[in-house]
C-alpha positions in Angstrom: 177.4 98.6 57.2 179.7 100.5 59.6 179.9 103.4 57.2 176.4 104.5 58.2 177.5 104.5 61.9 180.5 106.6 61.1 178.3 109.0 59.2 175.9 109.2 62.2 178.8 110.0 64.5 180.2 112.6 62.2 176.8 114.2 61.8 176.3 114.5 65.5 179.7 116.2 65.8 179.1 118.5 62.8 176.0 119.8 64.4 178.1 121.3 67.1 179.8 123.6 64.5 183.0 123.8 66.5 186.3 123.6 64.7 188.4 122.7 67.7 186.2 119.8 68.6 186.3 118.6 65.0 190.1 118.7 64.9 190.4 116.8 68.1 188.0 114.1 66.9 190.1 113.5 63.7 192.9 112.3 66.0 190.7 109.8 67.9 191.3 106.1 66.8 188.1 104.4 65.6 189.1 101.0 67.0 187.3 97.7 66.2 183.7 99.2 66.5 182.8 96.0 68.3 179.8 97.5 70.1 178.4 98.8 66.9 178.9 95.5 65.2 177.0 93.7 68.0 174.1 96.1 67.7 173.9 95.8 63.9 174.3 92.1 63.8 171.5 91.6 66.4 169.0 94.3 65.2 170.1 94.4 61.6 170.8 97.7 59.8 168.0 100.3 60.1 167.6 103.8 61.3 167.2 103.0 65.0 170.0 100.4 65.2 172.4 102.8 63.4 171.6 105.5 65.9 172.0 103.2 68.8 175.3 101.9 67.4 176.6 105.5 67.0 175.6 106.3 70.6 177.4 103.3 71.9 180.6 104.1 70.1 180.6 107.7 71.2 180.1 106.6 74.8 182.8 104.0 74.4 185.2 106.6 72.9 184.4 109.0 75.8 185.3 106.3 78.3 188.6 105.6 76.6 189.5 109.3 76.6 189.0 109.5 80.4 190.8 106.1 80.8 193.9 107.4 79.0 194.0 110.4 81.3 193.7 108.3 84.4 196.4 105.9 83.2 198.7 108.6 81.9 198.6 106.7 78.6 200.6 108.3 75.8 199.4 105.9 73.2 196.1 104.5 72.2 196.2 101.5 69.7 199.7 102.4 68.7 199.2 106.1 68.0 199.5 109.1 70.2 196.5 109.6 72.6 194.5 112.8 72.7 195.9 113.6 76.1 199.5 113.2 74.8 198.8 115.4 71.8 196.6 118.1 73.3 196.8 117.7 77.1 194.6 116.2 79.8 192.1 119.1 79.9 191.2 118.7 76.2 190.9 115.0 76.5 188.6 115.2 79.5 186.4 117.8 78.0 186.2 115.9 74.6 185.1 112.9 76.6 182.5 114.9 78.4 181.2 116.2 75.1 180.9 112.7 73.6 179.1 111.5 76.7 176.7 114.4 76.5 176.0 113.9 72.8 175.4 110.2 73.4 172.9 110.9 76.2 171.2 113.6 74.2 170.6 111.2 71.4 169.7 108.3 73.8 166.6 110.2 75.0 164.8 109.3 71.7 165.5 105.6 72.0 162.8 104.8 74.7 163.1 104.5 78.4 164.1 100.8 78.6 167.0 101.2 76.2 168.0 104.6 77.7 168.0 103.2 81.2 170.0 100.2 80.1 172.8 102.2 78.4 172.8 104.9 81.1 173.2 102.3 83.9 176.1 100.7 81.9 177.9 104.0 81.9 177.4 104.2 85.7 178.8 100.7 86.0 181.8 101.3 83.7 182.6 104.5 85.7 182.5 102.5 88.9 184.7 99.9 87.3 187.2 102.5 86.3 187.2 103.8 89.9 187.7 100.2 91.2 190.5 99.7 88.8 192.3 102.8 90.1 191.7 101.6 93.7 193.0 98.1 93.0 196.2 99.4 91.5 197.3 100.7 94.8 198.0 97.1 96.1 198.6 93.6 94.8 195.1 92.1 94.4 195.0 88.3 95.0 191.2 87.9 94.6 190.1 86.7 91.2 186.4 87.4 92.1 187.3 91.1 92.7 189.1 91.2 89.4 186.2 89.7 87.4 183.7 92.1 89.0 185.9 95.0 88.1 186.3 94.0 84.4 182.6 93.2 84.2 181.8 96.8 85.2 184.6 98.5 83.3 184.4 96.6 80.0 181.5 94.1 79.9 178.6 96.2 81.3 178.4 98.4 78.1 178.7 95.4 75.8 175.9 93.7 77.8 173.7 96.8 77.5 174.4 97.1 73.8 173.4 93.5 73.1 170.3 93.8 75.4 169.2 97.0 73.8 169.7 95.7 70.3 167.6 92.7 71.1 164.8 95.0 72.5 164.9 96.9 69.1 164.6 93.6 67.2 162.0 92.0 69.4 164.4 89.2 70.4 165.2 87.4 73.6 166.9 90.4 75.4 168.1 88.3 78.4 169.8 85.8 76.2 171.6 88.5 74.2 172.5 90.3 77.4 174.3 87.2 78.6 176.0 86.9 75.2 177.2 90.5 75.5 178.3 90.2 79.1 180.3 87.0 78.6 181.9 88.4 75.4 182.9 91.6 77.2 184.5 89.7 80.1 186.3 87.3 77.8 187.4 90.3 75.6 189.1 92.0 78.6 190.7 88.7 79.8 192.2 88.1 76.4 193.5 91.7 76.3 195.1 91.1 79.6 196.8 88.0 78.3 198.1 89.9 75.2 199.7 92.4 77.5 202.0 89.6 78.6 202.4 87.6 75.4 202.6 90.2 72.6 205.7 92.2 71.7 205.7 95.9 72.3 205.4 96.8 68.6 202.2 94.7 68.2 200.7 95.8 71.4 201.4 99.5 71.0 202.8 99.7 74.5 205.6 98.0 76.5 205.0 94.3 77.4 203.9 93.7 81.0 202.8 97.3 81.0 199.6 96.5 83.0 201.6 95.1 85.9 204.1 98.0 85.9 201.0 100.3 86.0 199.7 98.5 89.1 197.1 96.3 87.4 197.0 92.9 88.9 195.2 91.0 86.1 194.1 87.4 86.2 197.5 85.8 85.1 199.3 87.5 88.0 196.6 86.4 90.5 196.9 82.8 89.3 200.7 83.0 89.3 200.7 84.3 92.8 198.5 81.4 93.9 201.0 78.9 92.6 204.2 80.4 94.0 205.8 79.6 97.3 205.8 82.2 100.1 209.2 83.6 99.2 208.4 84.0 95.5 205.0 85.4 96.4 206.8 88.2 98.2 209.2 88.6 95.3 206.3 89.1 92.8 204.5 91.5 95.1 207.7 93.6 95.4 207.8 94.0 91.7 204.2 95.3 91.5 203.6 98.8 90.2 207.2 99.7 89.3 209.5 99.6 86.4 211.0 96.1 85.8 214.5 95.3 84.5 215.1 92.6 82.0 215.9 90.0 84.6 212.7 90.7 86.5 210.6 90.5 83.4 212.2 87.2 82.4 211.5 85.8 85.9 207.9 86.6 85.7 207.5 85.2 82.1 209.4 82.1 83.1 207.1 81.4 86.0 204.0 82.1 83.9 205.2 79.6 81.4 206.3 77.1 84.2 202.8 77.0 85.7 200.9 77.2 82.4 199.1 80.4 83.5 198.3 81.6 80.0 196.5 78.4 79.0 194.6 78.4 82.3 193.3 82.0 81.7 192.7 81.3 78.0 190.5 78.3 78.8 188.5 80.4 81.3 187.9 83.0 78.6 187.0 80.3 76.1 184.4 78.8 78.5 182.7 82.2 78.8 182.6 82.5 75.0 181.1 79.0 74.6 178.5 79.9 77.2 177.7 83.1 75.2 177.3 81.1 72.0 175.0 78.6 73.8 172.7 81.4 75.0 172.0 82.5 71.4 172.3 79.1 69.6 168.7 79.1 68.4 169.2 82.3 66.5 171.8 80.8 64.2 173.5 84.2 63.8 176.7 83.4 62.0 178.1 86.9 62.3 177.8 86.8 66.1 179.3 83.4 66.2 182.3 84.7 64.2 182.8 87.6 66.6 182.8 85.3 69.5 185.2 82.8 67.9 187.6 85.5 66.8 187.9 86.5 70.4 189.5 83.2 71.4 191.1 82.0 68.1 194.4 83.7 68.8 198.0 82.6 69.3 199.6 83.2 72.6 
């Protein structure tokens, strides 16, 4: 099923007839293709859904290219990032090219779908900007965190699910809720894995997000539980390299206050709400995607 999406992406790139761009794209990790799967599972495999899925994945890839430059990330899913291999300028321009191809193809999808996907790109860009701004200080507000990850991660998944439902003549609002909740839960679980996974599995050092200045939900909840002295201690560790003793202190307190379980249950609640929204459809593939999101070991 996904092979048709890969062919559509490759075809769009080949039309550019530019060898340097083709070379750069061979180094771009394909990832889980979660957005493509959502579209194809909702709208089934046909010419329009394949095109929409390829557009969504090109837009997502573009956002990751820019994200890696912003974060100075040298790896993406365990392999060297485009900016590490070819520099920031090439990574930014490749992202711009993928965005532009996506928007060019989106014009033929109809105004409702085009507006939905385009607005999601605006939201994810604002979310990225908010993420950068929030990294300058220790954020203690979970509402602000959730709003940022909705924009940065969930808005495009929401738009993909909504647009696929429009193509299929299904309840678009129900599927939009499914995509939104799935996207928020996906990012929350990723943030947990940054704490619980080893560096080899994660493809980056453990606690990397905190070192980079990202105050994700576990750190917000931990901060809420600590006494004033330990609050200041945690804040002082924010956005800097941590020695082994400091890492152990953070992990010990996360375990002491059962922070991982609290965050996991919050993500699970979002997934269950997503499944409830589409329960009448009895779509086993969408059920499986949602359950895979939360059936993990921490």
